[in-house]
C-alpha positions as CSV (number, residue, x, y, z in Angstrom):
1,M,-72.1,74.9,25.2
2,A,-69.8,71.9,26.0
3,H,-72.1,69.7,28.1
4,A,-75.9,69.0,27.9
5,L,-78.1,66.9,30.1
6,V,-80.5,65.1,27.7
7,F,-83.3,62.6,27.6
8,F,-82.6,59.9,25.0
9,F,-85.6,57.9,23.8
10,D,-86.3,54.2,23.8
11,D,-85.8,52.3,20.6
12,R,-89.4,52.6,19.3
13,T,-89.4,56.4,19.8
14,E,-86.0,56.8,18.3
15,S,-87.1,54.9,15.2
16,E,-90.2,57.2,14.9
17,I,-88.0,60.3,15.1
18,R,-85.5,58.9,12.6
19,G,-88.4,58.2,10.3
20,L,-89.3,61.9,10.4
21,W,-85.7,62.8,9.8
22,Q,-85.7,60.5,6.7
23,R,-88.9,62.2,5.4
24,L,-87.0,65.6,5.7
25,D,-83.9,64.2,4.0
26,D,-86.0,62.8,1.2
27,A,-87.6,66.3,0.7
28,G,-84.1,68.0,0.6
29,V,-84.1,69.3,4.1
30,P,-81.0,68.2,6.0
31,S,-81.8,66.5,9.2
32,P,-79.4,65.8,12.1
33,A,-79.3,62.1,11.1
34,G,-75.8,60.8,11.4
35,K,-74.8,63.8,13.7
36,H,-76.5,62.8,16.9
37,R,-79.3,60.7,18.5
38,P,-82.8,62.1,18.8
39,H,-83.2,63.8,22.2
40,V,-84.7,66.5,24.3
41,A,-82.2,68.7,26.3
42,L,-83.0,69.6,29.9
43,A,-79.9,71.7,30.7
44,A,-76.7,72.9,29.1
45,A,-73.5,74.4,30.5
46,G,-69.9,75.0,29.7
47,S,-69.1,72.1,32.0
48,I,-71.1,69.7,34.1
49,P,-68.4,68.3,36.5
50,P,-68.5,65.0,38.4
51,A,-70.1,66.5,41.6
52,A,-73.0,67.9,39.5
53,R,-73.4,64.6,37.7
54,K,-73.6,62.8,41.0
55,A,-76.2,65.2,42.4
56,V,-78.3,64.9,39.2
57,R,-78.1,61.0,39.4
58,A,-79.2,61.0,43.0
59,E,-82.1,63.3,42.3
60,L,-83.3,61.4,39.2
61,E,-83.2,58.1,41.1
62,L,-85.9,59.5,43.4
63,L,-88.2,60.8,40.6
64,S,-90.5,59.2,38.1
65,V,-89.4,60.4,34.7
66,P,-92.5,60.7,32.5
67,D,-93.0,59.9,28.9
68,L,-93.2,62.9,26.7
69,W,-95.8,63.8,24.1
70,L,-94.0,65.4,21.2
71,H,-97.0,67.1,19.7
72,T,-96.3,70.5,18.1
73,L,-94.5,71.0,14.8
74,G,-92.8,74.4,15.1
75,T,-89.8,76.7,15.0
76,F,-88.0,79.3,17.1
77,P,-88.1,83.0,16.2
78,D,-84.3,83.4,15.9
79,E,-81.7,83.7,13.1
80,E,-80.9,80.0,13.1
81,R,-83.8,78.4,11.5
82,K,-84.8,75.2,13.3
83,L,-87.7,72.8,12.7
84,L,-88.8,71.0,15.9
85,L,-91.3,68.8,17.6
86,G,-92.3,70.5,20.8
87,A,-93.3,68.6,23.9
88,V,-96.5,69.0,25.8
89,V,-95.5,70.6,29.1
90,D,-97.3,69.2,32.2
91,A,-96.7,69.2,35.9
92,E,-94.7,66.0,35.9
93,L,-92.3,67.2,33.3
94,L,-91.8,70.5,35.0
95,A,-91.2,68.8,38.3
96,V,-88.4,66.7,36.8
97,H,-86.9,69.7,35.0
98,S,-87.0,71.8,38.2
99,A,-85.5,69.1,40.3
100,V,-82.6,68.6,37.8
101,H,-81.9,72.4,37.9
102,D,-82.0,72.4,41.7
103,A,-79.4,69.6,41.6
104,L,-77.2,71.5,39.1
105,A,-77.4,74.9,40.8
106,G,-74.1,76.2,41.9
107,R,-72.3,73.0,40.6
108,V,-71.9,73.8,36.9
109,Q,-69.9,76.3,35.0
110,N,-71.5,78.8,32.6
111,P,-75.1,77.4,32.6
112,S,-77.3,78.3,29.6
113,A,-80.2,80.4,30.5
114,Y,-82.2,79.0,27.6
115,Y,-82.7,75.8,29.7
116,F,-83.6,77.4,33.0
117,P,-87.0,76.8,34.5
118,G,-89.4,79.4,33.1
119,A,-87.4,79.8,29.9
120,W,-87.0,76.2,28.7
121,I,-89.0,75.0,25.7
122,P,-88.7,71.2,25.6
123,H,-88.3,70.0,22.1
124,C,-86.7,67.5,19.7
125,T,-84.8,69.1,16.9
126,L,-85.8,67.8,13.4
127,A,-83.6,70.2,11.4
128,Q,-81.5,73.2,12.1
129,G,-79.4,75.8,10.3
130,I,-81.8,75.6,7.4
131,T,-83.0,78.3,5.0
132,D,-86.5,79.8,5.0
133,D,-87.3,77.7,1.9
134,Q,-86.1,74.5,3.6
135,L,-88.2,75.4,6.6
136,A,-91.3,75.7,4.5
137,T,-90.4,72.5,2.6
138,G,-89.9,70.7,5.9
139,F,-93.3,71.8,7.2
140,R,-94.9,70.4,4.0
141,A,-93.0,67.2,4.2
142,L,-94.2,66.4,7.7
143,Q,-97.9,67.1,7.0
144,P,-100.1,66.0,8.6
145,P,-98.1,66.2,11.8
146,T,-98.7,63.3,14.2
147,A,-97.9,63.2,17.9
148,V,-95.1,61.0,19.0
149,R,-95.4,59.4,22.4
150,A,-91.7,59.6,23.5
151,A,-90.7,57.0,26.1
152,I,-87.4,58.0,27.8
153,G,-84.9,55.2,27.7
154,E,-81.9,57.1,29.2
155,V,-80.8,60.3,30.8
156,A,-77.3,61.3,29.9
157,I,-74.7,64.0,29.9
158,V,-73.5,64.7,26.3
159,D,-70.2,66.4,25.4
160,T,-71.6,68.6,22.6
161,R,-68.2,68.9,20.9
162,T,-67.4,65.2,20.7
163,G,-70.8,63.6,21.0
164,E,-69.6,61.3,23.8
165,S,-72.2,60.6,26.5
166,E,-72.3,59.4,30.0
167,T,-75.4,57.7,31.3
168,V,-76.9,59.2,34.4
169,L,-80.0,57.1,34.5
170,L,-81.3,54.1,32.5
171,R,-85.0,53.3,32.5
């Protein structure tokens, strides 16, 4: 995917996630530190053009974007091992996610079905592309897991190839 619509966190939350990344790095599990900012992706597509960005911005200005509770330490059942903190899904979060996808519908190129309503699993990646041993080490390094109250500081479109971002909404 070339573009992603993401929630970036406020400074306090970003610091908490970076602390978890540091614990993983200290245990020998490579985190995304230095590669990108901690975030939760809402949508991804080959391209999110200006008209779609404008529609998303207009929609988000009408909504109340809730804080997230990153509560569940987990992984996905696929070949690329990923350690993540899953968000508690509630009606407010689903309403924002659905509204964003309504605004993007028909305006983006090659949308990713992983982020569609009904398929989306909101999460913050703690490590990815790791071995089974690193996954087990990561789980041990983050025990006991503690919930992170994640305040959203910014909603942005990120170019996943370059890391450049364009702010859609500041909170």
